[in-house]
Backbone as JSON, one array per atom type, in Angstrom:
{
  "sequence": "MSDLPFIVAPKRETRIVSAIVNEQECSLEFPVFGCWLAGETIAIREHEYQAAVYAETSRLTDALIEAGATEADAQLISARVVSTRLGVPVDLGPTERRALIRHAALVASMTNRLAEESEAWNLRIVAAAIANRLPGCEDWDEARAATLPRALQNAIVAFMDHERHGAVAQDPEALVSAMAETLGKLGPVADSSPPPSTGRIASGGASDSGPAIPPSPASDSPGSRASSSSRRSKKASGG",
  "N": [[30.23, 5.13, -9.47], [28.48, 7.04, -8.66], [26.22, 6.9, -10.23], [24.61, 4.91, -9.27], [21.54, 3.71, -7.82], [21.3, 4.9, -5.07], [19.81, 4.85, -1.82], [20.77, 6.05, 0.47], [23.5, 7.82, -0.18], [27.05, 7.18, -0.22], [29.22, 9.2, 1.74], [31.19, 11.61, 0.2], [34.62, 11.95, 0.45], [37.66, 13.72, 0.45], [41.24, 14.16, 0.22], [43.87, 16.46, 0.48], [46.93, 16.13, -0.99], [50.12, 17.12, -0.55], [53.29, 18.62, -1.49], [56.51, 20.13, -1.23], [58.03, 21.55, -3.91], [60.74, 22.74, -5.6], [60.78, 24.99, -3.9], [58.13, 25.64, -3.84], [54.76, 24.97, -3.05], [53.06, 22.14, -4.19], [50.03, 20.51, -5.04], [47.72, 17.76, -4.93], [44.41, 16.47, -5.2], [43.04, 13.77, -3.7], [40.57, 11.2, -3.73], [39.19, 9.72, -0.78], [39.07, 6.46, 0.46], [39.61, 4.74, 2.5], [40.91, 2.37, 2.2], [42.77, 0.18, -0.01], [41.85, 0.15, -3.4], [40.46, -2.45, -5.51], [41.66, -2.54, -8.07], [43.99, -1.12, -7.55], [45.3, -2.76, -5.68], [45.88, -4.99, -7.27], [47.59, -3.83, -9.2], [49.73, -2.93, -7.65], [51.03, -5.19, -6.72], [51.94, -6.62, -4.31], [52.95, -9.08, -3.49], [55.31, -9.49, -4.91], [57.1, -7.73, -3.75], [57.11, -8.72, -1.12], [58.2, -11.27, -1.56], [60.83, -10.68, -2.34], [61.79, -9.47, 0.0], [61.7, -11.59, 1.89], [63.3, -13.49, 0.64], [65.83, -12.25, 0.7], [66.13, -11.96, 3.46], [66.25, -14.64, 4.18], [68.68, -15.37, 3.05], [70.54, -14.09, 4.74], [69.85, -15.34, 7.1], [70.68, -18.0, 6.57], [73.45, -17.62, 6.39], [74.06, -16.91, 9.01], [73.36, -19.25, 10.36], [75.24, -20.99, 9.28], [77.42, -19.89, 10.51], [77.11, -20.78, 13.06], [74.86, -20.1, 14.59], [71.68, -20.86, 16.12], [68.73, -21.97, 14.36], [66.37, -20.6, 15.08], [67.4, -18.35, 16.46], [68.9, -17.22, 14.4], [66.91, -16.54, 12.57], [65.51, -14.55, 13.97], [67.5, -12.59, 14.38], [68.11, -11.96, 11.7], [65.63, -10.96, 10.86], [65.46, -8.65, 12.4], [67.67, -7.17, 11.49], [67.09, -6.87, 8.72], [64.7, -5.48, 8.93], [65.56, -2.94, 9.77], [66.7, -2.12, 7.4], [64.5, -1.73, 5.9], [63.43, 0.53, 6.85], [62.1, 0.35, 9.25], [61.85, 1.35, 12.6], [63.87, -0.13, 14.46], [65.8, -1.01, 17.23], [69.11, -2.09, 17.18], [70.87, -4.6, 18.84], [73.95, -5.74, 20.51], [74.38, -8.32, 19.39], [73.11, -8.23, 16.86], [74.59, -6.15, 15.73], [77.13, -7.29, 15.6], [76.61, -9.24, 13.71], [76.17, -7.65, 11.48], [78.75, -6.67, 11.02], [80.29, -9.01, 10.67], [79.13, -10.14, 8.45], [79.31, -8.25, 6.4], [79.62, -7.86, 3.57], [77.58, -9.44, 2.5], [75.34, -8.2, 3.69], [75.51, -5.7, 2.48], [75.03, -6.35, -0.23], [72.47, -7.42, 0.05], [71.09, -5.17, 1.0], [71.24, -3.5, -1.21], [69.58, -4.84, -3.06], [67.12, -4.74, -1.68], [66.74, -2.0, -1.67], [66.3, -1.49, -4.38], [63.98, -3.01, -4.82], [62.22, -1.73, -3.06], [62.09, 0.78, -4.2], [60.86, 0.18, -6.67], [58.46, -0.82, -5.7], [57.34, 1.46, -4.41], [56.97, 3.13, -6.64], [55.05, 1.68, -8.03], [52.94, 1.94, -6.24], [52.48, 4.74, -6.32], [51.81, 5.1, -9.05], [49.52, 3.47, -9.22], [47.76, 4.76, -7.45], [47.38, 7.25, -8.72], [46.36, 6.48, -11.27], [44.01, 5.15, -10.6], [42.53, 6.88, -9.02], [42.52, 9.57, -9.81], [40.8, 11.62, -12.04], [40.98, 11.31, -15.58], [43.55, 10.38, -15.63], [44.04, 7.74, -16.18], [45.89, 6.32, -17.68], [48.32, 6.36, -16.43], [51.47, 5.03, -15.45], [54.22, 3.15, -13.96], [56.51, 4.24, -15.15], [55.8, 6.86, -15.8], [55.18, 7.74, -13.25], [57.7, 7.78, -12.15], [58.74, 10.11, -13.11], [57.83, 12.13, -11.55], [58.52, 14.63, -9.02], [60.6, 13.68, -6.28], [59.72, 14.37, -3.7], [56.97, 14.64, -4.02], [56.26, 12.06, -4.79], [56.87, 10.76, -2.37], [54.89, 11.89, -0.71], [52.52, 10.92, -1.83], [52.84, 8.17, -1.49], [52.84, 8.07, 1.31], [50.22, 8.92, 1.79], [48.79, 6.76, 0.65], [49.66, 4.72, 2.29], [48.46, 5.46, 4.67], [45.82, 5.18, 3.85], [45.66, 2.43, 3.7], [46.51, 1.38, 6.21], [45.58, 3.12, 8.13], [45.66, 5.55, 10.84], [46.92, 4.36, 12.93], [49.91, 3.47, 14.31], [52.15, 0.87, 13.45], [53.52, -1.56, 15.6], [56.97, -1.75, 15.91], [58.48, -3.91, 17.05], [56.61, -5.95, 17.06], [56.26, -6.33, 14.32], [58.8, -7.32, 13.67], [58.86, -9.74, 15.12], [56.77, -11.12, 13.88], [57.79, -11.34, 11.29], [60.05, -12.97, 11.75], [58.78, -15.26, 12.63], [57.39, -16.01, 10.33], [59.51, -16.64, 8.65], [60.29, -19.09, 9.68], [58.28, -20.68, 8.71], [58.43, -20.87, 6.01], [58.3, -22.75, 3.08], [60.11, -25.29, 1.11], [61.69, -24.31, -1.96], [62.18, -24.2, -5.54], [64.06, -22.55, -6.84], [66.42, -20.42, -5.59], [68.18, -18.41, -6.09], [69.61, -15.23, -5.7], [69.19, -12.12, -7.5], [71.82, -10.66, -9.54], [73.99, -8.28, -7.96], [73.84, -4.73, -8.3], [75.95, -3.24, -7.62], [75.58, -0.87, -6.35], [75.62, 0.78, -3.26], [73.37, 1.04, -0.76], [72.19, 3.13, 1.88], [71.01, 3.33, 5.27], [67.5, 3.28, 5.28], [65.59, 1.06, 3.11], [64.94, 2.49, 0.87], [64.94, 5.87, -0.23], [62.66, 6.93, -1.09], [60.35, 7.41, 0.23], [58.15, 6.37, 2.95], [59.02, 3.16, 3.73], [57.02, 0.36, 3.26], [56.42, -2.21, 5.4], [56.52, -5.76, 4.73], [53.7, -8.06, 4.72], [53.67, -10.26, 7.13], [51.78, -12.14, 7.83], [50.59, -13.29, 5.69], [49.87, -16.25, 3.97], [49.54, -17.02, 1.42], [50.27, -18.63, -1.75], [51.39, -16.82, -3.56], [52.71, -14.98, -2.0], [54.83, -16.14, -0.87], [58.28, -16.41, -0.22], [61.51, -16.96, -1.72], [63.38, -19.39, -0.17], [66.7, -20.17, 0.91], [69.04, -22.61, -0.49], [70.14, -24.37, 1.46], [68.4, -24.28, 3.68], [66.11, -25.0, 2.34], [66.61, -27.66, 1.58], [66.77, -28.76, 4.09], [64.19, -28.39, 5.01], [62.82, -30.07, 3.29], [63.74, -32.48, 3.98], [66.09, -33.27, 2.89]],
  "CA": [[29.42, 4.83, -8.29], [27.47, 8.09, -8.47], [25.01, 6.62, -11.0], [23.84, 3.86, -8.62], [20.31, 4.26, -7.18], [21.44, 4.87, -3.61], [18.85, 5.49, -0.92], [21.69, 6.96, 1.15], [24.77, 7.74, -0.9], [28.22, 7.33, 0.65], [29.76, 10.56, 1.8], [32.44, 11.77, -0.55], [35.68, 12.59, 1.22], [38.92, 13.85, -0.29], [42.37, 14.65, 1.0], [44.88, 17.17, -0.3], [48.29, 15.58, -0.84], [50.98, 18.24, -0.94], [54.74, 18.51, -1.33], [57.25, 21.32, -1.64], [58.89, 21.3, -5.07], [61.39, 24.0, -6.02], [60.36, 26.01, -2.96], [56.72, 25.98, -4.05], [53.9, 23.85, -2.7], [52.18, 21.62, -5.23], [49.03, 19.69, -4.36], [46.75, 16.96, -5.66], [43.29, 16.1, -4.36], [42.71, 12.36, -3.88], [39.42, 10.69, -2.97], [39.53, 8.85, 0.36], [38.21, 5.27, 0.57], [39.96, 3.99, 3.7], [41.48, 1.07, 1.82], [43.22, 0.13, -1.39], [40.86, -0.37, -4.32], [40.86, -3.73, -6.1], [42.61, -2.29, -9.15], [45.26, -0.7, -6.95], [45.94, -3.94, -5.09], [46.42, -5.8, -8.36], [48.7, -3.13, -9.85], [50.85, -2.75, -6.72], [51.73, -6.49, -6.7], [52.66, -6.71, -3.04], [53.64, -10.37, -3.35], [56.67, -9.39, -5.45], [57.89, -7.07, -2.71], [57.26, -9.67, -0.01], [59.1, -12.35, -1.96], [62.19, -10.18, -2.29], [62.17, -9.26, 1.4], [61.95, -12.86, 2.56], [64.45, -14.13, 0.0], [67.05, -11.63, 1.23], [66.22, -12.31, 4.87], [66.68, -16.04, 4.25], [70.12, -15.43, 2.76], [71.27, -13.74, 5.95], [69.59, -16.41, 8.06], [71.55, -19.14, 6.26], [74.83, -17.26, 6.73], [74.17, -16.96, 10.46], [73.33, -20.66, 10.75], [76.56, -21.52, 8.92], [78.39, -19.39, 11.5], [76.91, -21.43, 14.34], [73.64, -19.7, 15.3], [70.53, -21.75, 15.97], [67.85, -21.46, 13.33], [65.46, -19.62, 15.67], [68.15, -17.11, 16.7], [69.27, -16.64, 13.11], [65.71, -15.93, 11.98], [65.2, -13.31, 14.68], [68.56, -11.61, 14.07], [67.91, -11.54, 10.32], [64.42, -10.14, 10.79], [65.77, -7.34, 12.99], [68.59, -6.45, 10.61], [66.38, -6.5, 7.5], [63.71, -4.46, 9.26], [66.21, -1.63, 9.75], [66.91, -1.78, 5.99], [63.2, -1.36, 5.35], [62.99, 1.77, 7.47], [61.39, 0.11, 10.51], [62.73, 1.84, 13.68], [64.23, -1.2, 15.39], [67.12, -0.84, 17.84], [69.93, -3.27, 17.06], [71.73, -4.87, 19.99], [75.31, -6.2, 20.18], [74.34, -9.5, 18.52], [72.8, -7.8, 15.49], [75.71, -5.34, 15.21], [78.21, -8.22, 15.23], [76.21, -9.88, 12.45], [76.4, -6.66, 10.42], [80.19, -6.58, 10.76], [80.8, -10.3, 10.18], [78.55, -10.43, 7.13], [79.17, -6.93, 5.79], [79.44, -7.94, 2.12], [76.23, -9.97, 2.27], [74.38, -7.18, 4.08], [75.54, -4.66, 1.45], [74.32, -6.89, -1.4], [71.07, -7.53, 0.44], [70.53, -3.82, 1.1], [71.08, -3.01, -2.58], [68.38, -5.4, -3.67], [65.95, -4.22, -1.0], [66.55, -0.62, -2.12], [65.69, -1.55, -5.7], [62.61, -3.51, -4.7], [61.42, -0.7, -2.41], [61.87, 1.83, -5.2], [59.85, -0.31, -7.61], [57.2, -0.93, -4.92], [56.79, 2.8, -4.23], [56.51, 3.64, -7.93], [53.79, 1.0, -8.32], [51.93, 2.56, -5.39], [52.19, 6.08, -6.86], [51.11, 4.94, -10.33], [48.19, 2.91, -8.97], [46.93, 5.79, -6.83], [47.04, 8.26, -9.72], [45.55, 5.89, -12.33], [42.71, 4.7, -10.11], [41.8, 7.87, -8.21], [42.48, 10.91, -10.39], [40.12, 11.58, -13.34], [41.79, 11.65, -16.74], [44.93, 9.89, -15.47], [43.94, 6.28, -16.18], [47.01, 5.7, -18.39], [49.58, 6.52, -15.7], [52.15, 3.81, -15.08], [55.42, 3.4, -13.14], [57.46, 5.09, -15.87], [55.36, 8.25, -15.63], [55.31, 8.06, -11.83], [59.11, 8.04, -11.87], [59.08, 11.48, -13.53], [57.37, 13.08, -10.54], [59.52, 14.97, -8.01], [60.65, 12.7, -5.21], [58.9, 14.8, -2.56], [55.56, 14.34, -4.31], [56.16, 10.6, -4.68], [56.83, 10.44, -0.94], [53.61, 12.31, -0.15], [51.48, 10.01, -2.31], [53.06, 6.89, -0.81], [52.39, 8.24, 2.69], [48.76, 8.93, 1.74], [48.31, 5.4, 0.39], [49.94, 3.94, 3.49], [47.39, 5.82, 5.6], [44.6, 4.56, 3.34], [45.67, 1.0, 3.97], [46.72, 1.02, 7.61], [45.01, 4.09, 9.04], [46.6, 6.38, 11.59], [47.52, 3.58, 14.01], [51.28, 3.06, 14.0], [52.44, -0.54, 13.7], [54.6, -1.74, 16.57], [58.14, -2.32, 15.23], [58.87, -5.21, 17.58], [55.61, -6.92, 16.6], [56.58, -6.61, 12.93], [59.98, -8.17, 13.65], [58.47, -11.06, 15.6], [55.96, -11.76, 12.85], [58.67, -11.69, 10.19], [60.86, -14.11, 12.16], [57.9, -16.43, 12.68], [57.11, -16.41, 8.96], [60.73, -17.28, 8.13], [60.29, -20.48, 10.1], [57.21, -21.41, 8.05], [58.62, -20.9, 4.57], [58.56, -24.09, 2.56], [61.19, -25.4, 0.12], [61.41, -23.8, -3.3], [63.1, -24.77, -6.53], [65.13, -21.63, -7.21], [66.59, -19.42, -4.53], [69.31, -17.54, -6.41], [69.3, -13.8, -5.74], [69.66, -11.48, -8.72], [73.14, -10.06, -9.35], [74.0, -6.95, -7.37], [74.18, -3.67, -9.24], [77.15, -2.57, -7.15], [75.26, 0.33, -5.59], [75.46, 0.56, -1.83], [72.36, 1.92, -0.17], [72.41, 3.35, 3.31], [69.8, 3.62, 6.03], [66.36, 2.49, 4.88], [65.72, 0.4, 1.83], [64.78, 3.47, -0.18], [64.63, 7.2, 0.29], [61.53, 7.42, -1.86], [59.14, 7.47, 1.05], [58.11, 5.39, 4.01], [58.97, 1.78, 3.26], [55.91, -0.37, 3.88], [56.87, -3.56, 5.7], [55.69, -6.82, 4.16], [52.68, -8.6, 5.6], [54.13, -11.59, 7.47], [50.7, -13.07, 8.12], [50.06, -13.88, 4.47], [50.36, -17.57, 3.65], [49.16, -17.38, 0.08], [51.44, -19.03, -2.53], [52.02, -15.69, -4.22], [53.47, -14.15, -1.08], [55.96, -16.88, -0.32], [59.55, -16.0, -0.78], [62.49, -18.02, -1.92], [64.32, -19.71, 0.89], [67.93, -20.58, 0.27], [69.14, -24.03, -0.76], [70.42, -25.16, 2.65], [67.18, -24.41, 4.47], [65.13, -25.71, 1.53], [66.89, -29.07, 1.71], [66.42, -29.16, 5.45], [62.73, -28.43, 5.11], [62.31, -31.17, 2.5], [64.31, -33.7, 4.49], [67.26, -33.63, 2.11]],
  "C": [[28.29, 5.84, -8.15], [26.18, 7.81, -9.22], [24.2, 5.46, -10.42], [22.63, 4.46, -7.91], [20.37, 4.16, -5.66], [20.21, 5.47, -2.92], [19.59, 6.49, -0.05], [23.05, 6.79, 0.48], [25.94, 7.87, 0.08], [28.76, 8.75, 0.6], [31.08, 10.62, 1.05], [33.44, 12.54, 0.29], [36.95, 12.64, 0.37], [40.01, 14.34, 0.66], [43.36, 15.31, 0.06], [46.25, 16.58, 0.03], [49.25, 16.61, -1.41], [52.45, 17.93, -0.72], [55.36, 19.82, -1.79], [58.21, 20.94, -2.75], [59.43, 22.63, -5.56], [60.86, 25.18, -5.22], [58.92, 26.47, -3.16], [55.88, 24.74, -3.72], [53.05, 23.44, -3.89], [51.26, 20.59, -4.58], [48.16, 18.93, -5.36], [45.64, 16.58, -4.69], [42.87, 14.66, -4.68], [41.43, 12.01, -3.13], [39.88, 9.72, -1.89], [38.53, 7.69, 0.41], [38.5, 4.46, 1.83], [40.51, 2.61, 3.43], [42.1, 1.22, 0.44], [42.09, -0.44, -2.24], [41.38, -1.66, -4.97], [41.89, -3.53, -7.21], [43.98, -1.86, -8.64], [46.02, -1.9, -6.38], [46.58, -4.81, -6.16], [47.66, -5.14, -8.96], [49.93, -3.02, -8.95], [51.65, -4.03, -6.55], [52.6, -6.65, -5.45], [53.45, -8.0, -2.9], [55.06, -10.33, -3.88], [57.61, -8.75, -4.42], [58.15, -8.01, -1.54], [58.28, -10.74, -0.35], [60.55, -11.9, -1.88], [62.67, -10.0, -0.86], [62.54, -10.58, 2.07], [63.1, -13.64, 1.93], [65.75, -13.58, 0.57], [67.23, -11.95, 2.72], [66.7, -13.74, 5.05], [68.16, -16.19, 3.95], [70.93, -15.12, 4.01], [71.06, -14.81, 7.02], [70.51, -17.6, 7.83], [73.0, -18.86, 6.65], [75.04, -17.34, 8.24], [74.16, -18.4, 10.97], [74.68, -21.31, 10.44], [77.62, -21.08, 9.93], [78.15, -19.94, 12.89], [75.67, -21.05, 15.11], [72.57, -20.76, 15.14], [69.6, -21.14, 14.94], [66.91, -20.38, 13.88], [66.17, -18.29, 15.91], [68.49, -16.43, 15.39], [68.08, -15.95, 12.45], [65.39, -14.59, 12.65], [66.22, -12.23, 14.38], [68.36, -11.07, 12.66], [66.71, -10.62, 10.18], [64.69, -8.74, 11.34], [66.67, -6.53, 12.06], [67.86, -5.99, 9.35], [65.35, -5.42, 7.78], [64.33, -3.06, 9.26], [66.46, -1.17, 8.32], [65.62, -1.39, 5.3], [62.65, -0.09, 5.98], [62.2, 1.58, 8.74], [62.32, 0.51, 11.66], [62.97, 0.79, 14.75], [65.64, -0.93, 15.92], [67.89, -2.14, 17.75], [70.84, -3.41, 18.28], [73.1, -5.36, 19.56], [75.31, -7.39, 19.23], [74.07, -9.11, 17.08], [73.96, -6.98, 14.91], [76.89, -6.22, 14.83], [77.89, -8.92, 13.91], [76.44, -8.94, 11.27], [77.87, -6.6, 10.03], [80.7, -7.86, 10.13], [80.32, -10.57, 8.76], [78.34, -9.14, 6.34], [78.9, -7.0, 4.29], [78.04, -8.43, 1.78], [75.17, -8.92, 2.59], [74.34, -6.06, 3.03], [74.8, -5.1, 0.2], [72.82, -6.96, -1.14], [70.4, -6.16, 0.46], [70.32, -3.22, -0.28], [69.8, -3.54, -3.21], [67.11, -4.86, -3.01], [65.67, -2.78, -1.42], [65.87, -0.6, -3.49], [64.24, -2.0, -5.63], [61.7, -2.47, -4.05], [61.11, 0.44, -3.38], [60.78, 1.41, -6.18], [58.47, -0.39, -6.96], [56.55, 0.44, -4.78], [56.26, 3.38, -5.54], [55.2, 2.96, -8.35], [52.65, 1.6, -7.5], [51.5, 3.92, -5.95], [51.37, 5.97, -8.14], [49.69, 4.44, -10.12], [47.25, 3.96, -8.38], [46.47, 6.82, -7.86], [46.06, 7.68, -10.76], [44.14, 5.55, -11.86], [41.88, 5.79, -9.42], [41.68, 9.25, -8.84], [41.84, 10.86, -11.78], [41.05, 12.03, -14.47], [43.21, 11.13, -16.67], [45.0, 8.37, -15.53], [45.14, 5.6, -16.85], [48.34, 5.86, -17.66], [50.15, 5.16, -15.31], [53.41, 4.16, -14.29], [56.4, 4.34, -13.82], [57.08, 6.56, -15.72], [55.48, 8.66, -14.16], [56.74, 8.42, -11.48], [59.53, 9.45, -12.27], [58.64, 12.52, -12.51], [58.51, 13.42, -9.59], [59.46, 14.0, -6.84], [59.77, 13.09, -4.02], [57.43, 14.49, -2.79], [55.32, 12.83, -4.29], [56.0, 10.19, -3.21], [55.45, 10.74, -0.34], [52.49, 11.37, -0.57], [51.61, 8.64, -1.65], [52.56, 6.97, 0.64], [50.85, 8.25, 2.75], [48.19, 7.53, 1.56], [48.58, 4.48, 1.58], [48.85, 4.2, 4.54], [46.07, 5.21, 5.16], [44.53, 3.09, 3.73], [45.67, 0.67, 5.45], [46.03, 1.96, 8.6], [46.09, 4.83, 9.8], [47.31, 5.62, 12.69], [48.9, 3.1, 13.58], [51.48, 1.59, 14.33], [53.62, -0.65, 14.64], [55.8, -2.4, 15.91], [58.52, -3.71, 15.73], [57.87, -6.3, 17.18], [55.86, -7.3, 15.15], [57.77, -7.56, 12.84], [59.63, -9.59, 14.06], [57.68, -11.82, 14.55], [56.82, -12.18, 11.67], [59.51, -12.92, 10.53], [60.02, -15.38, 12.18], [57.61, -16.94, 11.27], [58.31, -17.1, 8.33], [60.76, -18.76, 8.49], [59.25, -21.32, 9.4], [57.43, -21.55, 6.55], [58.97, -22.3, 4.1], [59.68, -24.09, 1.55], [60.74, -24.87, -1.23], [62.47, -24.32, -4.25], [64.28, -23.87, -6.78], [65.24, -20.54, -6.17], [67.69, -18.43, -4.85], [68.89, -16.1, -6.43], [69.79, -13.21, -7.04], [71.02, -10.85, -8.48], [73.03, -8.65, -8.8], [74.4, -5.92, -8.41], [75.45, -2.93, -8.83], [76.88, -1.3, -6.38], [75.07, -0.01, -4.14], [74.46, 1.55, -1.3], [72.63, 2.05, 1.31], [71.08, 3.63, 3.97], [68.68, 2.71, 5.6], [66.54, 1.92, 3.5], [65.57, 1.38, 0.68], [64.49, 4.82, 0.45], [63.43, 7.78, -0.44], [60.24, 7.44, -1.07], [59.16, 6.39, 2.1], [58.02, 3.98, 3.43], [57.89, 1.04, 4.0], [56.37, -1.78, 4.15], [55.97, -4.6, 5.08], [54.7, -7.34, 5.19], [53.04, -10.03, 5.97], [53.02, -12.6, 7.63], [50.2, -13.79, 6.88], [50.69, -15.22, 4.2], [49.97, -17.99, 2.25], [50.38, -17.72, -0.73], [52.14, -17.85, -3.16], [52.88, -14.86, -3.31], [54.64, -14.89, -0.47], [57.24, -16.48, -1.01], [60.44, -17.19, -0.96], [63.36, -18.19, -0.7], [65.58, -20.2, 0.23], [68.05, -22.09, 0.25], [69.32, -24.84, 0.5], [69.16, -25.38, 3.46], [66.1, -25.12, 3.67], [65.33, -27.21, 1.63], [66.49, -29.58, 3.08], [64.92, -29.32, 5.6], [62.15, -29.63, 4.38], [62.89, -32.5, 2.93], [65.54, -34.15, 3.77], [68.54, -33.35, 2.85]]
}
């Protein structure tokens, strides 16, 4: 960009991203753009993360409907429960806590997959930030990002989250409502089978590798649609 014939060149701004590793502070200097670059957006592949989130949320929704909940109630309960697994600070009421107990095995399987998807999502973010913003690091990928200390991964993910969303905190309840609304709009799909569980049980948020970035419920592009389960798919298609 510096070789363009600007009349007024854009101001160059950078931010130091730091983390404590082995009791010593290590830092990287990233350029600030106030958004994700096109190459970063492509490499991060947000639609894959969204698809996994909504597929798992739909599984819990179906289980709640089978247990007698209305579809609207099931969607809201599922959205609230899954949001807590993504690190969104949502308070669960008695209804959500009963769902956690009644469907404990399903929630554990769901949480495992969300943990894996969140880990992969964060590594894509770290790799994209390094490859696109740091000179001489164009060949960095997720495998190399995984070798970084976890604290530094967290710091880079937090920086990229700020680049995308700014300093304004997203309202947790608004995120839940949007997720529940999107669940009601998901169309039928051909294959809704979740991948086999690895047997690992995750606790708390979906991943401890940094702030989990909630999916964007407003996206209606085909790439961001998730797999709904068979029962709701048949219902949506009139079967």
